[in-house]
MIVO-786646 format. One record per residue: x, y, z of N, C-alpha, C in turn. Coordinates in pm, whole numbers, padded with zeros to 5 digits, always signed. Layout:
<rs>
XYZXYZXYZ/...
</rs>
This chain:
<rs>
+02644-02169+02085+02522-02097+02052+02446-02173+01943/+02319-02188+01963+02236-02255+01863+02153-02151+01789/+02146-02167+01659+02067-02075+01575+01941-02148+01532/+01825-02089+01558+01701-02156+01518+01684-02157+01367/+01636-02266+01315+01599-02277+01175+01448-02259+01170/+01405-02164+01088+01263-02129+01087+01200-02153+00950/+01071-02160+00949+00994-02170+00825+00870-02082+00844/+00843-01999+00748+00728-01910+00755+00615-01965+00671/+00495-01959+00725+00375-01999+00652+00270-01893+00669/+00191-01874+00566+00077-01784+00578-00045-01867+00614/-00127-01815+00701-00249-01882+00744-00367-01812+00681/-00449-01884+00606-00567-01824+00544-00674-01809+00652/-00716-01686+00676-00814-01657+00779-00955-01685+00728/-00989-01628+00614-01118-01650+00550-01108-01602+00407/-01215-01611+00332-01217-01567+00193-01333-01472+00171/-01319-01383+00072-01429-01297+00031-01452-01316-00118/-01573-01287-00161-01607-01295-00303-01561-01168-00373/-01507-01185-00491-01468-01073-00574-01518-01102-00714/-01614-01022-00759-01680-01046-00888-01582-01034-01005/-01490-00942-00997-01393-00924-01105-01280-01024-01091/-01208-01042-01197-01092-01130-01189-00964-01050-01173/-00969-00923-01210-00851-00838-01204-00883-00707-01136/-00783-00650-01073-00794-00515-01019-00733-00423-01124/-00808-00403-01232-00755-00327-01344-00779-00177-01332/-00868-00137-01245-00899+00004-01226-00930+00028-01079/-00910+00152-01031-00936+00181-00890-01078+00146-00844/-01179+00169-00929-01316+00138-00885-01335-00011-00861/-01270-00096-00940-01278-00241-00919-01208-00279-00789/-01095-00215-00761-01022-00242-00638-01103-00199-00516/-01165-00082-00525-01246-00031-00415-01366-00122-00391/-01425-00171-00498-01540-00262-00487-01505-00385-00404/-01384-00433-00420-01339-00551-00347-01314-00520-00199/-01255-00406-00169-01209-00375-00033-01314-00303+00052/-01399-00222-00009-01495-00141+00068-01572-00221+00174/-01622-00341+00143-01697-00415+00246-01617-00445+00373/-01485-00447+00362-01402-00477+00478-01387-00359+00574/-01407-00236+00523-01387-00119+00610-01503-00021+00609/-01611-00056+00541-01726+00033+00536-01781+00060+00676/-01801+00185+00710-01858+00223+00838-01763+00214+00956/-01634+00194+00930-01537+00182+01039-01524+00314+01113/-01507+00306+01243-01497+00426+01326-01352+00468+01350/-01259+00400+01288-01117+00434+01298-01049+00398+01167/-00925+00440+01150-00854+00412+01025-00806+00268+01021/-00825+00206+00906-00774+00073+00878-00683+00083+00756/-00574+00009+00760-00485+00001+00644-00491-00143+00595/-00520-00158+00466-00533-00291+00406-00442-00299+00285/-00371-00409+00274-00285-00434+00158-00346-00548+00078/-00339-00535-00053-00386-00641-00143-00274-00668-00243/-00216-00785-00233-00113-00825-00327-00175-00882-00452/-00114-00854-00565-00164-00904-00693-00051-00972-00770/-00092-01061-00863+00008-01123-00949+00037-01030-01066/+00113-01075-01162+00153-00990-01273+00037-00951-01364/-00077-01018-01351-00197-00984-01430-00298-00906-01346/-00255-00858-01231-00338-00780-01137-00453-00861-01079/-00435-00992-01069-00534-01076-01002-00494-01084-00855/-00589-01057-00764-00555-01060-00621-00505-01197-00576/-00397-01197-00498-00346-01321-00440-00364-01325-00289/-00383-01209-00227-00414-01204-00084-00466-01065-00049/-00536-01058+00062-00577-00931+00123-00540-00942+00270/-00477-00837+00323-00438-00838+00464-00469-00705+00530/-00528-00713+00647-00545-00593+00730-00410-00571+00797/-00343-00464+00759-00206-00440+00804-00203-00366+00937/-00294-00270+00955-00291-00189+01077-00429-00132+01107/-00452-00106+01234-00572-00037+01280-00523+00082+01361/-00579+00200+01331-00534+00320+01399-00641+00381+01486/-00640+00513+01487-00737+00590+01565-00833+00658+01468/-00911+00751+01518-01005+00823+01433-00935+00909+01329/-00812+00950+01359-00746+01044+01269-00610+01000+01214/-00559+00885+01256-00429+00842+01203-00408+00693+01224/-00308+00642+01153-00272+00501+01165-00124+00489+01132/-00046+00427+01217+00096+00409+01194+00118+00280+01116/+00194+00289+01008+00224+00171+00926+00374+00163+00902/+00422+00043+00875+00564+00025+00844+00577-00061+00720/+00681-00036+00644+00706-00112+00522+00719-00262+00549/+00793-00303+00653+00801-00448+00677+00664-00513+00697/+00577-00447+00771+00443-00503+00792+00363-00506+00662/+00378-00403+00581+00303-00396+00455+00353-00502+00356/+00483-00525+00350+00538-00613+00248+00559-00758+00293/+00540-00789+00421+00563-00925+00469+00477-01027+00394/+00346-01007+00389+00257-01101+00320+00282-01099+00170/+00318-00984+00116+00347-00974-00028+00466-01063-00064/+00567-01062+00019+00684-01147-00006+00648-01295+00007/+00572-01328+00111+00536-01468+00133+00443-01524+00026/+00364-01438-00036+00268-01485-00137+00321-01466-00279/+00444-01423-00293+00505-01399-00425+00426-01298-00508/+00376-01195-00444+00301-01090-00515+00396-01011-00604/+00346-00972-00720+00424-00889-00812+00398-00742-00787/+00283-00710-00731+00246-00572-00706+00157-00561-00585/+00130-00438-00546+00055-00414-00423-00040-00297-00441/-00161-00314-00395-00255-00205-00379-00262-00179-00229/-00253-00054-00190-00264-00015-00050-00392+00065-00035/-00468+00036+00069-00595+00104+00094-00597+00152+00238/-00659+00265+00260-00698+00300+00396-00821+00389+00388/-00890+00396+00497-01013+00475+00502-00991+00601+00583/-01075+00699+00558-01082+00819+00641-01218+00817+00709/-01224+00791+00840-01352+00787+00909-01434+00915+00896/-01367+01026+00865-01438+01153+00844-01527+01145+00720/-01498+01049+00631-01575+01035+00508-01514+01107+00390/-01420+01198+00415-01354+01274+00308-01227+01202+00266/-01219+01158+00141-01103+01080+00099-00980+01162+00055/-00987+01293+00064-00874+01377+00021-00750+01345+00104/-00633+01321+00041-00513+01282+00116-00450+01399+00191/-00397+01367+00308-00320+01465+00385-00176+01461+00334/-00095+01555+00381+00047+01553+00344+00113+01426+00397/+00072+01381+00517+00126+01256+00571+00091+01138+00480/-00032+01135+00427-00072+01029+00333+00020+01029+00211/+00049+01148+00160+00136+01160+00042+00278+01113+00073/+00329+01155+00189+00466+01116+00227+00478+00966+00247/+00382+00905+00316+00385+00761+00339+00377+00686+00206/+00292+00732+00117+00277+00667-00014+00409+00664-00088/+00479+00775-00089+00608+00781-00158+00709+00688-00091/+00712+00686+00041+00807+00600+00111+00777+00453+00088/+00650+00416+00085+00613+00276+00060+00647+00240-00085/+00623+00333-00177+00658+00308-00318+00807+00281-00332/+00890+00364-00270+01035+00347-00277+01078+00215-00213/+01019+00182-00100+01051+00055-00033+01017-00063-00123/+00901-00059-00185+00859-00167-00274+00950-00181-00394/+00993-00069-00449+01082-00074-00564+01215-00140-00528/+01261-00119-00405+01386-00181-00362+01377-00333-00361/+01260-00386-00328+01245-00532-00319+01172-00592-00439/+01134-00508-00535+01073-00560-00657+00924-00589-00648/+00856-00530-00549+00710-00542-00538+00656-00400-00550/+00595-00371-00663+00562-00234-00696+00427-00190-00641/+00424-00070-00585+00300-00011-00537+00222+00037-00660/+00115-00032-00690+00035-00001-00808-00055+00119-00781/-00113+00123-00662-00199+00236-00626-00216+00239-00475/-00240+00357-00423-00282+00376-00285-00416+00446-00295/-00517+00384-00239-00653+00435-00251-00709+00464-00113/-00757+00588-00096-00821+00628+00029-00972+00618+00006/-01038+00545+00094-01181+00521+00079-01258+00613+00173/-01354+00684+00117-01439+00773+00195-01581+00719+00203/-01674+00806+00232-01816+00769+00242-01886+00776+00108/-02003+00716+00102-02094+00728-00013-02027+00696-00147/-01944+00594-00149-01882+00553-00274-01762+00636-00316/-01725+00736-00237-01613+00822-00275-01479+00753-00243/-01379+00786-00324-01244+00738-00299-01146+00832-00367/-01020+00823-00326-00913+00900-00388-00805+00802-00429/-00773+00797-00557-00669+00710-00610-00545+00795-00639/-00433+00760-00577-00309+00830-00605-00269+00813-00751/-00294+00696-00808-00260+00670-00947-00345+00756-01040/-00478+00756-01020-00566+00837-01106-00536+00985-01099/-00494+01029-00982-00465+01171-00963-00318+01206-00989/-00247+01113-01050-00108+01133-01092-00015+01173-00978/-00041+01118-00859+00046+01141-00745+00133+01018-00715/+00129+00922-00806+00209+00802-00790+00277+00774-00922/+00409+00787-00923+00483+00765-01046+00471+00621-01091/+00483+00600-01219+00488+00464-01272+00615+00398-01222/+00610+00268-01207+00726+00193-01161+00837+00204-01264/+00957+00221-01215+01071+00234-01304+01167+00117-01280/+01219+00063-01388+01322-00038-01372+01448+00031-01321/+01524-00038-01242+01650+00012-01186+01631+00135-01098/+01512+00150-01039+01491+00266-00952+01578+00258-00828/+01618+00136-00788+01705+00123-00672+01839+00192-00696/+01882+00199-00821+02008+00268-00853+01994+00417-00829/+01878+00474-00863+01852+00615-00840+01854+00644-00690/+01794+00556-00612+01790+00577-00467+01931+00577-00410/+02015+00482-00454+02152+00476-00405+02233+00596-00453/+02211+00635-00578+02291+00740-00640+02265+00878-00578/+02138+00914-00557+02110+01049-00510+02066+01054-00364/+02089+00947-00290+02062+00949-00147+01915+00941-00112/+01831+00900-00205+01690+00883-00173+01604+01000-00210/+01663+01107-00262+01582+01222-00301+01507+01190-00428/+01384+01226-00431+01300+01202-00548+01241+01336-00586/+01298+01400-00685+01258+01535-00719+01160+01542-00835/+01098+01429-00868+00998+01427-00975+00866+01483-00926/+00765+01480-01011+00634+01532-00971+00555+01421-00905/+00605+01375-00793+00544+01265-00721+00468+01320-00602/+00443+01235-00507+00366+01274-00389+00454+01346-00288/+00540+01433-00333+00623+01510-00242+00769+01467-00253/+00858+01550-00202+01001+01520-00206+01035+01435-00085/+01115+01332-00107+01150+01241+00001+01298+01258+00036/+01324+01275+00160+01461+01277+00210+01482+01143+00278/+01577+01064+00229+01604+00934+00288+01688+00955+00412/+01624+00941+00526+01694+00959+00652+01732+00824+00711/+01744+00722+00623+01778+00590+00671+01655+00509+00708/+01536+00567+00694+01414+00497+00732+01320+00492+00612/+01306+00377+00554+01204+00356+00454+01098+00271+00520/+01042+00322+00628+00957+00238+00711+00810+00276+00707/+00770+00371+00626+00630+00409+00625+00609+00534+00705/+00521+00530+00800+00491+00647+00882+00346+00646+00923/+00292+00765+00948+00153+00777+00993+00066+00819+00876/-00049+00757+00864-00149+00796+00765-00253+00882+00832/
</rs>
């Protein structure tokens, strides 16, 4: 049996201008991403990896869904982050309805992606839902995203994945830290 030896490379598709140097606040992050999904007729999920100073190192369209949902997985979200040596991640998606208020599924997926990122050391800094007319919902601003904790992987192993803090909902680790539907 022969085992293939592989090498992974990222291919730069194109570049966009970003006036700021850092994604230090949700409005700056939205300013960068909004042009990519403004007026979209279906849900788009976009990941933006940042270095330790919150300077963007890549932007990737992770998934395209329907008018009301989009299925995402942690491997797809974190693949480019790993390849680009990102220290953190901003996750974005739009609501074609124009209302950026998160659904329960949005909250559940955010928590699962946060836990997945903590396991591999790439922290979810914020999940931002982009609506119409400049509106957005930041999980971080609305205190639905806990601050990153050192050794959080120990907590996940110790209590079976339950997160009973005041986060974006209680998570039951059913063996799948794969994301879900937004």
